[in-house]
C-alpha positions in Angstrom: -24.3 -101.1 -6.3 -22.5 -98.1 -7.3 -23.9 -97.2 -11.0 -20.4 -98.2 -12.9 -20.2 -101.6 -11.0 -24.2 -102.0 -11.5 -23.2 -101.7 -15.4 -19.9 -103.8 -15.2 -21.8 -106.7 -13.8 -25.4 -106.4 -15.6 -22.8 -106.4 -19.3 -21.4 -109.7 -17.8 -24.7 -111.4 -16.9 -26.6 -110.1 -20.4 -23.4 -111.6 -22.1 -23.0 -115.0 -19.9 -26.2 -116.0 -17.8 -28.9 -117.5 -20.1 -31.7 -115.5 -21.1 -34.5 -117.5 -20.1 -33.3 -116.9 -16.8 -31.9 -113.7 -16.3 -34.9 -112.1 -15.0 -32.9 -109.4 -12.7 -30.4 -107.0 -12.8 -27.3 -107.9 -11.3 -27.7 -107.9 -7.5 -25.9 -109.2 -4.0 -28.6 -111.5 -2.2 -29.2 -110.9 1.4 -32.3 -113.0 1.8 -33.9 -115.4 -0.5 -37.4 -115.0 1.0 -39.1 -112.9 3.5 -42.8 -113.1 4.0 -45.0 -111.1 2.0 -46.7 -110.1 4.7 -43.9 -108.2 6.1 -43.6 -106.1 3.0 -44.4 -102.9 4.8 -42.7 -103.5 7.7 -39.4 -104.1 5.8 -39.8 -100.9 4.0 -40.2 -99.1 7.1 -36.7 -100.7 8.7 -34.6 -99.9 5.3 -35.9 -96.7 5.2 -34.5 -96.5 8.4 -31.2 -98.4 7.9 -30.6 -96.3 4.6 -31.2 -92.9 6.2 -29.2 -93.7 9.0 -26.1 -95.7 7.6 -23.1 -94.8 5.3 -22.7 -96.9 2.2 -21.1 -100.1 3.3 -16.7 -100.5 2.8 -16.8 -103.7 0.6 -14.5 -105.4 -2.0 -14.3 -107.7 -4.6 -12.0 -110.9 -3.5 -12.2 -113.2 -6.1 -14.4 -115.0 -9.0 -15.1 -118.8 -8.1 -17.5 -121.4 -9.7 -20.6 -122.0 -8.6 -20.3 -125.6 -10.5 -23.2 -124.5 -13.2 -21.8 -120.6 -13.2 -19.7 -118.4 -11.8 -19.8 -115.5 -9.5 -17.4 -112.5 -7.6 -17.4 -113.0 -4.3 -17.6 -110.1 -1.7 -15.9 -109.2 1.6 -17.9 -106.7 3.6 -18.1 -107.1 7.2 -20.2 -103.7 7.3 -22.7 -105.4 4.8 -22.9 -108.5 6.7 -23.8 -105.8 9.8 -26.7 -104.5 8.3 -27.6 -108.0 6.6 -28.0 -109.0 10.2 -29.6 -105.9 11.5 -32.6 -106.7 9.2 -32.4 -110.6 10.7 -32.6 -109.6 13.8 -35.2 -107.6 13.3 -37.1 -110.7 11.6 -35.8 -113.4 13.2 -39.3 -115.1 13.8 -40.1 -115.1 10.3 -37.0 -115.8 8.2 -36.5 -119.4 6.5 -33.6 -121.8 7.3 -32.1 -120.5 4.4 -32.1 -116.7 5.6 -31.2 -117.9 9.4 -27.3 -118.7 8.6 -24.9 -115.8 7.3 -25.0 -115.5 3.3 -21.8 -115.8 1.8 -21.8 -112.5 0.0 -21.5 -112.9 -4.3 -22.7 -111.4 -7.5 -23.8 -114.4 -9.8 -22.6 -113.3 -13.4 -23.5 -116.8 -15.0 -25.6 -120.0 -13.6 -27.1 -123.2 -15.0 -25.2 -123.5 -18.2 -22.9 -126.7 -18.5 -19.9 -127.3 -16.3 -17.4 -126.8 -19.2 -19.1 -123.3 -20.0 -18.8 -122.1 -16.8 -14.8 -123.5 -16.2 -14.0 -121.6 -19.2 -15.7 -118.4 -18.3 -13.6 -118.6 -14.8 -10.8 -119.1 -16.7 -11.5 -116.3 -19.1 -12.4 -113.7 -16.1 -10.0 -114.9 -13.4 -7.4 -113.7 -16.2 -7.7 -110.1 -15.3 -8.9 -109.9 -12.4 -7.4 -107.9 -9.3 -9.4 -107.9 -6.0 -11.1 -103.7 -6.0 -13.5 -101.7 -3.9 -16.7 -102.1 -4.7 -19.5 -99.8 -3.9 -22.5 -100.4 -2.5 -25.4 -97.4 -2.9 -28.4 -99.1 -1.4 -31.0 -101.8 -0.7 -33.5 -102.8 -2.2 -36.8 -105.8 -2.2 -38.5 -107.7 -4.9 -41.4 -109.7 -5.4 -40.6 -113.1 -6.8 -43.2 -113.5 -9.5 -42.3 -117.4 -10.7 -39.3 -116.2 -13.0 -39.9 -112.0 -13.5 -39.0 -110.2 -10.4 -41.1 -106.7 -9.6 -39.3 -104.4 -7.8 -40.8 -103.6 -4.5 -38.8 -100.7 -3.7 -35.1 -99.4 -3.0 -33.2 -97.1 -0.4 -30.2 -95.5 -0.9 -28.1 -95.4 2.2 -27.5 -91.6 2.9 -25.9 -91.9 6.7 -22.5 -90.0 7.0 -19.2 -91.5 7.6 -17.4 -91.2 10.1 
């Protein structure tokens, strides 16, 4: 995300995500699990995508319940097209979970009692207005059983037409 959006969502996560589970900055998940053996190939592909692709247009559409948490729904056909480009490249390596089209979102709370999640949803929804969301680039991380280790990050550099 852009710096201002990143700070906004990181602050929400810091305030509302269980600290023992908050091992990663706010993010939009495009894939849950690509094989570690694909990391170098993914890095090369993301490098090419970032070089020839402008930042995708995106908007925050609504706040919604995850049952035990709260997330912001994102509308971005451009980001889904980028994700499809990556999925097409790794079609034989995708898990069942990653074969479908994701519901783009940013989770700000998860794994809490339903009553706490409902209270946060009401609180955040009171002031929410749909707005643009800046998406600056793509990144990959290694999952280490709780903490995450950054693998790489690339900012979009393509020109808007």
